[in-house]
VODOGU-408033 format. One line per 8 residues: number of its first residue (from 1); their letters; for each residue x, y, z of N, C-alpha, C, CB. Coordinates in steps of 0.2 Angstrom, whole numbers, plus 5000, padded with zeros to 4 digits. Glycine has a CB too. Example, Ala and Ser with C-alpha at 12.3 -4.5 7.8 and 13.67 -1.06 7.14 Angstrom:
BEGIN
1> as> 5066,4972,5039,5062,4978,5039,5066,4984,5039,5057,4978,5045 | 5064,4989,5035,5068,4995,5036,5064,5000,5039,5070,4997,5029
//
This chain:
BEGIN
1> mvtdhrkl> 5004,4994,5000,5000,5000,5000,5004,5006,5000,4995,5000,5006 | 5003,5011,4995,5007,5017,4995,5004,5022,4999,5007,5019,4987 | 5008,5026,5003,5006,5031,5008,5005,5037,5004,5010,5032,5014 | 5000,5041,5004,4999,5047,5001,5003,5053,5005,4991,5049,5001 | 5008,5055,5002,5013,5060,5005,5009,5066,5007,5019,5061,5001 | 5004,5068,5004,5000,5074,5006,4997,5074,5012,4995,5076,5000 | 4996,5068,5015,4993,5067,5022,4998,5067,5027,4988,5061,5022 | 5004,5067,5026,5009,5066,5031,5011,5073,5033,5016,5062,5028
9> prrrgeal> 5014,5074,5039,5017,5081,5041,5022,5083,5036,5020,5081,5048 | 5022,5090,5034,5026,5093,5029,5033,5094,5032,5023,5100,5026 | 5038,5092,5028,5045,5094,5030,5047,5098,5024,5049,5087,5030 | 5052,5103,5027,5055,5107,5022,5062,5108,5023,5052,5114,5023 | 5066,5111,5019,5073,5113,5020,5077,5107,5021,5074,5117,5025 | 5081,5107,5026,5086,5102,5027,5083,5095,5029,5091,5104,5033 | 5078,5095,5033,5074,5089,5035,5072,5085,5029,5068,5090,5040 | 5069,5089,5024,5067,5086,5018,5073,5083,5014,5063,5091,5014
17> haaiyqat> 5078,5087,5013,5084,5085,5009,5087,5079,5012,5089,5091,5009 | 5087,5079,5019,5090,5073,5022,5086,5067,5021,5091,5074,5030 | 5080,5067,5021,5076,5062,5020,5076,5059,5012,5068,5063,5021 | 5077,5064,5008,5078,5062,5001,5085,5059,4999,5077,5069,4996 | 5090,5062,5002,5097,5059,5002,5097,5052,5004,5102,5064,5005 | 5094,5051,5010,5094,5044,5013,5090,5040,5009,5091,5044,5020 | 5084,5042,5006,5080,5037,5002,5084,5036,4995,5074,5041,5000 | 5088,5041,4993,5092,5039,4987,5098,5034,4988,5095,5046,4984
25> ldelaevg> 5101,5035,4994,5106,5030,4996,5103,5023,4997,5110,5033,5002 | 5098,5023,5000,5094,5016,5001,5092,5013,4995,5088,5017,5006 | 5090,5017,4990,5088,5014,4983,5094,5012,4980,5084,5020,4979 | 5100,5016,4980,5106,5014,4977,5108,5007,4980,5111,5019,4978 | 5108,5006,4986,5110,5000,4989,5105,4994,4988,5110,5001,4997 | 5099,4996,4987,5094,4990,4986,5093,4988,4978,5087,4993,4988 | 5093,4993,4974,5092,4992,4967,5097,4994,4962,5085,4995,4965 | 5102,4998,4964,5108,5000,4960,5106,5006,4956,5110,4994,4955
33> ytgltmer> 5111,5009,4953,5109,5015,4949,5104,5014,4944,5116,5018,4947 | 5105,5009,4940,5101,5008,4934,5094,5007,4936,5103,5002,4930 | 5092,5004,4942,5085,5003,4945,5082,5009,4948,5085,4997,4949 | 5087,5014,4950,5084,5020,4954,5080,5024,4949,5090,5024,4957 | 5074,5026,4952,5070,5031,4949,5068,5036,4953,5063,5027,4946 | 5066,5042,4951,5064,5048,4955,5058,5046,4958,5063,5054,4950 | 5053,5042,4955,5047,5040,4958,5048,5036,4964,5043,5036,4953 | 5053,5031,4964,5054,5027,4970,5057,5031,4975,5058,5021,4968
41> vaeraras> 5062,5035,4974,5065,5039,4979,5060,5044,4982,5071,5044,4976 | 5055,5047,4978,5050,5051,4981,5046,5047,4986,5046,5054,4976 | 5044,5041,4984,5040,5036,4988,5043,5035,4994,5038,5030,4984 | 5050,5033,4994,5053,5030,5000,5054,5036,5005,5060,5028,4998 | 5055,5042,5002,5057,5048,5006,5050,5051,5009,5061,5053,5002 | 5044,5048,5006,5038,5051,5008,5037,5059,5006,5036,5050,5015 | 5039,5060,5000,5039,5067,4997,5036,5066,4990,5047,5070,4997 | 5034,5072,4988,5031,5072,4981,5037,5072,4976,5027,5079,4980
49> kaslyrrw> 5035,5069,4970,5040,5069,4964,5041,5077,4962,5037,5066,4958 | 5036,5081,4963,5038,5088,4961,5043,5091,4965,5031,5092,4962 | 5043,5089,4972,5048,5092,4976,5055,5090,4974,5047,5090,4984 | 5056,5084,4971,5062,5081,4969,5064,5085,4963,5062,5074,4968 | 5059,5085,4958,5061,5088,4951,5062,5096,4952,5055,5087,4946 | 5060,5099,4957,5061,5106,4958,5068,5107,4959,5057,5109,4963 | 5071,5103,4963,5078,5104,4966,5083,5100,4961,5079,5101,4973 | 5081,5094,4959,5085,5090,4955,5082,5088,4948,5088,5084,4959
57> psrielvm> 5084,5091,4943,5080,5090,4936,5081,5083,4934,5083,5095,4931 | 5086,5080,4936,5087,5073,4934,5090,5068,4939,5092,5072,4927 | 5090,5062,4938,5093,5058,4944,5100,5058,4944,5091,5050,4942 | 5103,5061,4939,5111,5062,4939,5112,5067,4945,5113,5064,4932 | 5109,5072,4944,5110,5078,4949,5108,5075,4956,5107,5084,4948 | 5103,5072,4957,5100,5069,4963,5105,5064,4966,5094,5066,4963 | 5107,5060,4962,5112,5054,4965,5119,5057,4967,5113,5049,4959 | 5121,5062,4963,5128,5065,4964,5128,5069,4971,5130,5069,4959
65> eavysslp> 5122,5073,4972,5122,5077,4978,5121,5072,4984,5116,5082,4977 | 5117,5067,4983,5115,5063,4989,5122,5059,4991,5110,5057,4987 | 5126,5057,4986,5132,5053,4987,5137,5058,4990,5135,5050,4981 | 5138,5064,4988,5143,5068,4990,5141,5071,4997,5144,5074,4986 | 5135,5071,4999,5133,5073,5005,5134,5068,5011,5125,5075,5006 | 5135,5062,5008,5136,5056,5013,5144,5055,5014,5133,5050,5010 | 5148,5058,5010,5155,5056,5010,5159,5061,5016,5159,5058,5004 | 5164,5058,5018,5168,5062,5023,5170,5069,5020,5174,5058,5026
73> tpesspdt> 5171,5074,5024,5173,5080,5022,5181,5081,5023,5169,5086,5026 | 5184,5086,5020,5191,5086,5021,5193,5088,5028,5194,5092,5016 | 5188,5092,5031,5189,5094,5038,5189,5088,5043,5184,5099,5041 | 5186,5082,5041,5186,5076,5045,5191,5071,5043,5179,5073,5044 | 5196,5074,5040,5202,5069,5038,5205,5067,5044,5207,5073,5034 | 5207,5060,5044,5211,5057,5050,5217,5061,5052,5212,5050,5048 | 5218,5061,5059,5224,5064,5062,5226,5060,5067,5222,5071,5064 | 5230,5055,5065,5233,5050,5070,5240,5052,5073,5234,5043,5066
81> gnlrddlv> 5243,5058,5070,5249,5060,5072,5255,5058,5068,5250,5057,5079 | 5254,5054,5062,5259,5053,5058,5256,5051,5051,5263,5047,5060 | 5260,5053,5046,5258,5053,5039,5255,5046,5037,5263,5055,5034 | 5259,5041,5038,5257,5034,5035,5251,5032,5038,5263,5029,5038 | 5250,5033,5045,5243,5030,5047,5237,5035,5045,5244,5030,5055 | 5239,5041,5044,5233,5046,5042,5231,5044,5035,5236,5053,5041 | 5236,5042,5030,5235,5040,5024,5231,5033,5023,5241,5039,5020 | 5233,5028,5028,5230,5022,5028,5222,5023,5030,5233,5017,5033
89> amlsrtaq> 5221,5027,5035,5215,5028,5038,5210,5032,5032,5215,5033,5044 | 5213,5037,5029,5209,5041,5024,5208,5036,5018,5213,5047,5022 | 5213,5032,5015,5211,5028,5009,5207,5022,5011,5218,5025,5007 | 5207,5020,5018,5202,5015,5020,5195,5018,5020,5204,5012,5027 | 5194,5024,5022,5187,5027,5021,5185,5027,5014,5187,5034,5024 | 5189,5029,5010,5188,5030,5002,5186,5023,5000,5193,5033,4998 | 5190,5018,5002,5188,5011,4999,5182,5009,5002,5194,5006,5002 | 5180,5010,5008,5174,5008,5011,5168,5012,5007,5173,5010,5018
97> alsgpage> 5169,5018,5006,5164,5022,5002,5162,5019,4995,5166,5029,5001 | 5168,5017,4992,5167,5014,4985,5164,5007,4985,5174,5013,4982 | 5164,5004,4991,5160,4997,4992,5153,4998,4993,5164,4993,4997 | 5151,5004,4994,5143,5005,4996,5140,5009,4991,5143,5009,5002 | 5135,5013,4992,5131,5016,4988,5135,5021,4983,5125,5020,4991 | 5140,5024,4986,5144,5029,4982,5147,5025,4976,5149,5032,4987 | 5150,5019,4977,5153,5016,4972,5147,5013,4967,5156,5009,4975 | 5142,5011,4969,5136,5010,4964,5134,5016,4960,5130,5007,4968
105> amrgllge> 5134,5021,4963,5132,5028,4959,5138,5029,4954,5131,5034,4964 | 5144,5028,4956,5150,5030,4952,5149,5026,4946,5156,5029,4956 | 5148,5019,4947,5148,5015,4941,5142,5017,4936,5146,5007,4943 | 5136,5018,4939,5131,5020,4935,5132,5027,4931,5125,5021,4939 | 5135,5032,4935,5136,5038,4932,5142,5038,4927,5138,5043,4937 | 5147,5034,4928,5152,5033,4922,5149,5030,4916,5158,5029,4925 | 5144,5025,4917,5141,5022,4912,5137,5027,4907,5136,5016,4914 | 5134,5031,4911,5130,5037,4907,5135,5042,4904,5125,5040,4912
113> alrsespl> 5140,5043,4907,5145,5048,4905,5148,5045,4898,5150,5049,4910 | 5149,5039,4898,5152,5036,4892,5147,5037,4886,5153,5029,4892 | 5140,5038,4887,5136,5038,4882,5134,5046,4880,5129,5035,4884 | 5136,5050,4884,5134,5057,4883,5139,5062,4887,5127,5059,4886 | 5140,5068,4884,5145,5072,4888,5142,5076,4894,5147,5077,4883 | 5135,5077,4894,5132,5081,4899,5133,5078,4906,5125,5082,4897 | 5132,5071,4907,5133,5068,4913,5140,5069,4916,5131,5061,4914 | 5145,5068,4911,5152,5069,4913,5153,5076,4915,5156,5067,4907
121> samrrstq> 5151,5081,4912,5151,5088,4914,5148,5089,4921,5148,5093,4909 | 5143,5086,4922,5139,5087,4929,5144,5084,4934,5132,5084,4928 | 5146,5078,4932,5151,5074,4937,5157,5079,4939,5153,5068,4935 | 5160,5082,4934,5166,5086,4935,5164,5092,4940,5169,5088,4929 | 5158,5095,4938,5156,5101,4942,5155,5099,4950,5150,5104,4939 | 5152,5093,4951,5150,5091,4957,5155,5088,4962,5144,5086,4956 | 5160,5085,4959,5165,5081,4963,5169,5086,4967,5170,5077,4959 | 5170,5092,4965,5174,5097,4968,5180,5095,4972,5169,5100,4974
129> gvgrkmme> 5183,5090,4969,5190,5088,4971,5190,5086,4979,5195,5093,4970 | 5185,5083,4981,5185,5081,4988,5191,5076,4990,5178,5077,4990 | 5192,5071,4986,5198,5067,4988,5204,5071,4988,5199,5062,4982 | 5205,5076,4983,5211,5080,4983,5212,5084,4990,5212,5084,4977 | 5206,5087,4992,5206,5091,4997,5207,5087,5004,5199,5095,4998 | 5205,5081,5004,5207,5077,5010,5214,5075,5010,5203,5070,5010 | 5217,5074,5004,5224,5073,5004,5228,5079,5006,5226,5070,4997 | 5226,5085,5003,5229,5091,5005,5229,5092,5013,5226,5097,5002
137> evvrrave> 5224,5091,5016,5223,5092,5023,5228,5087,5027,5216,5091,5026 | 5228,5080,5025,5232,5076,5028,5240,5078,5027,5231,5069,5025 | 5242,5079,5021,5249,5081,5020,5250,5088,5023,5250,5081,5012 | 5246,5093,5023,5247,5099,5026,5249,5098,5034,5241,5104,5026 | 5246,5093,5037,5248,5092,5044,5255,5089,5044,5242,5088,5047 | 5256,5084,5039,5263,5081,5039,5268,5086,5038,5263,5075,5034 | 5267,5091,5034,5272,5096,5033,5273,5100,5039,5269,5101,5027 | 5268,5102,5043,5268,5105,5049,5272,5101,5054,5261,5107,5052
145> rgevdprd> 5271,5095,5054,5275,5091,5059,5282,5089,5057,5272,5084,5060 | 5284,5092,5051,5291,5091,5048,5292,5084,5045,5296,5091,5054 | 5287,5080,5044,5287,5073,5041,5288,5074,5033,5281,5069,5042 | 5286,5079,5030,5286,5080,5023,5289,5087,5021,5279,5079,5020 | 5293,5087,5016,5296,5093,5014,5291,5096,5009,5303,5092,5010 | 5288,5102,5010,5283,5105,5005,5285,5105,4998,5282,5112,5007 | 5292,5105,4996,5294,5104,4989,5292,5098,4986,5301,5106,4989 | 5291,5093,4990,5289,5086,4987,5281,5085,4987,5291,5081,4992
153> vtprrldt> 5277,5090,4988,5270,5090,4987,5268,5093,4981,5266,5094,4993 | 5265,5089,4976,5263,5091,4970,5256,5089,4969,5268,5089,4964 | 5253,5092,4964,5246,5090,4963,5245,5082,4961,5243,5094,4957 | 5250,5080,4956,5250,5073,4954,5251,5068,4960,5255,5072,4949 | 5255,5070,4964,5257,5066,4970,5251,5066,4975,5263,5068,4974 | 5247,5071,4975,5241,5071,4980,5236,5067,4977,5239,5079,4981 | 5235,5067,4970,5230,5063,4967,5231,5055,4966,5229,5066,4960 | 5238,5053,4967,5240,5046,4966,5236,5041,4970,5247,5046,4967
161> gqallrhh> 5235,5042,4976,5232,5037,4980,5225,5036,4978,5232,5039,4988 | 5221,5041,4978,5214,5040,4976,5213,5037,4969,5210,5047,4976 | 5218,5039,4964,5218,5037,4957,5219,5029,4957,5223,5040,4953 | 5223,5027,4961,5225,5020,4962,5219,5016,4964,5231,5018,4966 | 5215,5019,4970,5209,5016,4972,5204,5015,4967,5207,5019,4979 | 5203,5021,4964,5198,5021,4958,5199,5016,4953,5197,5028,4955 | 5205,5015,4951,5207,5011,4946,5206,5003,4948,5215,5011,4944 | 5207,5002,4954,5206,4995,4957,5198,4994,4957,5209,4994,4964
169> flfqgtpi> 5195,4999,4959,5187,4999,4960,5184,4998,4953,5184,5005,4963 | 5186,5001,4948,5183,5001,4941,5185,4994,4938,5186,5006,4937 | 5191,4992,4939,5193,4986,4935,5193,4979,4939,5200,4987,4932 | 5194,4980,4945,5194,4974,4950,5187,4973,4954,5200,4974,4954 | 5184,4978,4955,5178,4978,4959,5179,4979,4966,5174,4972,4957 | 5174,4977,4970,5174,4978,4977,5173,4971,4980,5169,4983,4980 | 5174,4970,4986,5177,4975,4991,5185,4976,4989,5177,4973,4998 | 5187,4982,4991,5194,4984,4990,5198,4981,4996,5195,4992,4989
177> pdslvvei> 5203,4977,4995,5206,4974,5001,5210,4979,5005,5211,4968,4999 | 5210,4978,5012,5214,4982,5016,5221,4982,5014,5213,4980,5024 | 5223,4976,5012,5230,4975,5010,5232,4980,5004,5232,4968,5008 | 5228,4981,5000,5229,4985,4994,5230,4993,4997,5223,4985,4989 | 5226,4995,5001,5227,5001,5004,5234,5002,5007,5221,5003,5009 | 5236,4997,5011,5242,4997,5014,5248,4998,5009,5243,4991,5019 | 5247,4994,5004,5252,4993,4998,5253,5000,4995,5251,4988,4993 | 5247,5003,4994,5247,5010,4990,5251,5015,4995,5240,5012,4989
185> vdevlvpl> 5249,5015,5001,5252,5019,5006,5260,5018,5006,5249,5019,5013 | 5262,5012,5008,5269,5010,5009,5273,5010,5003,5269,5003,5013 | 5270,5008,4997,5275,5007,4991,5274,5013,4987,5272,5001,4988 | 5269,5017,4987,5268,5023,4983,5268,5030,4986,5262,5022,4979 | 5263,5031,4991,5262,5037,4993,5268,5040,4998,5256,5038,4997 | 5270,5036,5003,5275,5038,5008,5281,5039,5004,5276,5032,5013 | 5284,5034,4999,5290,5036,4996,5289,5042,4991,5292,5030,4991 | 5283,5044,4988,5283,5050,4984,5283,5056,4988,5276,5049,4980
193> lkrr> 5280,5056,4994,5279,5062,4998,5285,5063,5003,5273,5061,5002 | 5289,5058,5004,5295,5058,5009,5302,5057,5005,5295,5053,5015 | 5302,5061,4999,5308,5059,4995,5315,5062,4998,5307,5063,4988 | 5314,5068,5002,5320,5071,5004,5322,5068,5011,5320,5078,5004
//
């Protein structure tokens, strides 16, 4: 039996967005990106389709915003007191996110991006370099502690760990083994960032 959302208490603003984001993530986990529809998200969130379409003209925008709202922020980057453990903790979080709804969304969005330029442009606008910002925060603290020489910090080096995780995710799937995270940190990132 479908509940008529018009007879439920009205939610607005952040409460409504939070319910819609959660419904989107739940749908991704349950039916995947290809099975996700705006109608099902609206029903699960007990909201009107019109409220979804007013804010998100397509499922691409809805899914990207829901996924990014669920990811850790650069400000919440791990701070264990040393570069290696910070990197392991941060990449472990990324690996965990790729094993859940965020990874399912990424697969679906990339599939759509291969068929059309517009989803790819939307993805680029929405990602906002969150992975890079998290790396910058972790490495900034390592520089302050004297573990890393700032001359060894370059954009490519900051992107390397996330890029290796995404490569594994796309070509090997999930779950991403903890051992891979440790290998990326010990064999690639720490040597790149502690060159001097």
